[in-house]
C-alpha positions, 0 to 999 in steps of 0.5 A: 633207754632214752636217746642222748640229747643234741646239746654238743652240736649247738656248741659247735654252731657257736664257733661260726660267729667267732670265725667271722669276727676273726676274718672281719678283723683280719680284713680290717687289719690288712686294710689298715695296713694298706692304707697306712702304707699308701698314706701319702703316696699315689701309685700306678702301673700304667707307666712307660718309658718315653724318649725323643724320637726323630723321624728321618725323611728326605728333604727332596724327592730322589732315588736312593743310591746308598744306605749307610745304616742298619737297625739298632745302629748308634749314630751321631748328629751330622752322620750321613744315613742315606745318599740319593742320586745327585746327578740331577742336582749337580746339573742344576747347580752348574746351570745356576753358576753359569746364570750367575756368571752371566748376570754378574757380567751384565752388572759389570757392563751396567756399572761401566755404562753408568760411569761412562754416561756420567762422564759423557753427559757432563762433557757434552754439557760442558761442550754445549755450554761452550757452544752457546758462548761461541755462537754468542760470540760469532753472532756479536762478531757478525753484527760487527761486520754487518755494521762495518759493511754498512759503514763501508757501503755508506762511505762508498756511496758518498765517494761515488756521488763525489766522483760522479759530480766531479766527472760530470763537472769535468766533462762539462769543462772539457766541452767548453775547452777549459780542461784537458781531456786527460784530467777528464779521463782521470775523473772518469777513472775515479768515478768508475773505481768508486762504482767498483768500491761501492759494489765491493762494499755492498757485496761485503754487506750481503756476505755479512748479512748472510753470516748473520743468518748462519750465525743464528742457525748456529746459535739455535743449534748450540741451544738445541745441543744445550737442551739435549745435554742438559738431561744429564740427571735423567741419563744418570737415573736411567743408567742407575736404574739399569745397574739396580736391575742388574743387581736385582738379577744377580741377587735372583740368580744367587738365590737360585744357586743357593737353592740348587746347592741346598738340594744338592746337599739334601741328597745326603740325608743326615742324622739331626740328633744323636741316638740309635736307628729304629724302624729302618725302612729304606733300600737302595734303588727306592724312590723316596720323598719328604712324605715317606719316613726312612727310619727313626732315630731314638735318643736313649741318652735322654729319656723319661717316664710318663705315668697315667694316673687316674683323675681321682689321684691327681688332687695332691700330685704336684711338680717336684715331688719325689718319685720311685720307679720300678722298671719291669726289665730291671731289678731295683728302683730308680728315682725321679721327680714330677716334672709336669702334669698334662693339660688334658686327659689322654682320651681327650687328645686321642684320634677320636676323642669321646663325646660325652653329649651322647645319650648313651653316656657311661662315666669312665674314670679318666687318666692324666699323663704325668711326666717324671724326670729321672735323677739317675738311670744307674747305668741302665738303658731305658727304651721307650715303651718299657713298662714301669710301676710308679709311686709318687710321694705326695706327703 
């Protein structure tokens, strides 16, 4: 008998193209479904929750006295978190108060001296002007006395000449026996009296001349006093300068006191925002300073989502577009809007940005941060760093 033919296996081989076509069709259908479902949407699972995180540091160097916070503790703005030893700052404040009191006393003294200088200088000027007038009057009076004394001397000299002539005439007549000796004696006495009157008049003239010299010195002295008293404006300017200097010292001391008071206030490290404590790294007795963070405050009441989209996904993404957000921690979706798109890629702002000018360049698709604000958190607490899936509706 002859062997059976191999026709049946040939029929089985004809099923392979059908299966291949079916698989290709299924792939096309799945791709079409994926394309249709993703049409007008941009999705990424490279997204996380962000929030305001305020690092807490001391404003001044000091030793920690008390720590009033624990990790994960809620705090309000203004709450005292850490207290530093304030004794050094208290001493500085007391010293600044003392310095301020001292310069304030100097200011009051300068102001009093200004008022005194104003009154004294003006009074001295008035007295000096009066002295000038008095010296002028004395000079005039002295000149009148001199003139009077000169007239008296002239009159006395005339009387002297007259009495001398009368005496000589009567002495001659006495020698001739024409008059009595008593008459001669009377004329001799009159001549002697005239001598005395002439001497007196000359003495008065000398005195008047001496008074004129004295009055001249008095006038010069009065002019000198007037010249000295005429510096009223200069004296007042000097006194005002002392007041201004004292005022500047008061302002300087007040600033020093304010600075010391600020440092005293800085011994109490306070919360600047509402939030929750994280990363507490301070203990009593430690030495701390502005360069060392003591803790962080996370504002959980104001959180947002940052989605890192591929640069190829950004063409249709614009602020204001609706966003569906799925947080890995919670079931269900949250909703928000695109707030803004970063000015550069994430790698561009990294600590060591890539240098694409190198010879071994390999093109890598970059990601750009997109900030998404939340419409409603639905009572869910979102913490920074939580992972999210984001779908942006671009159509």
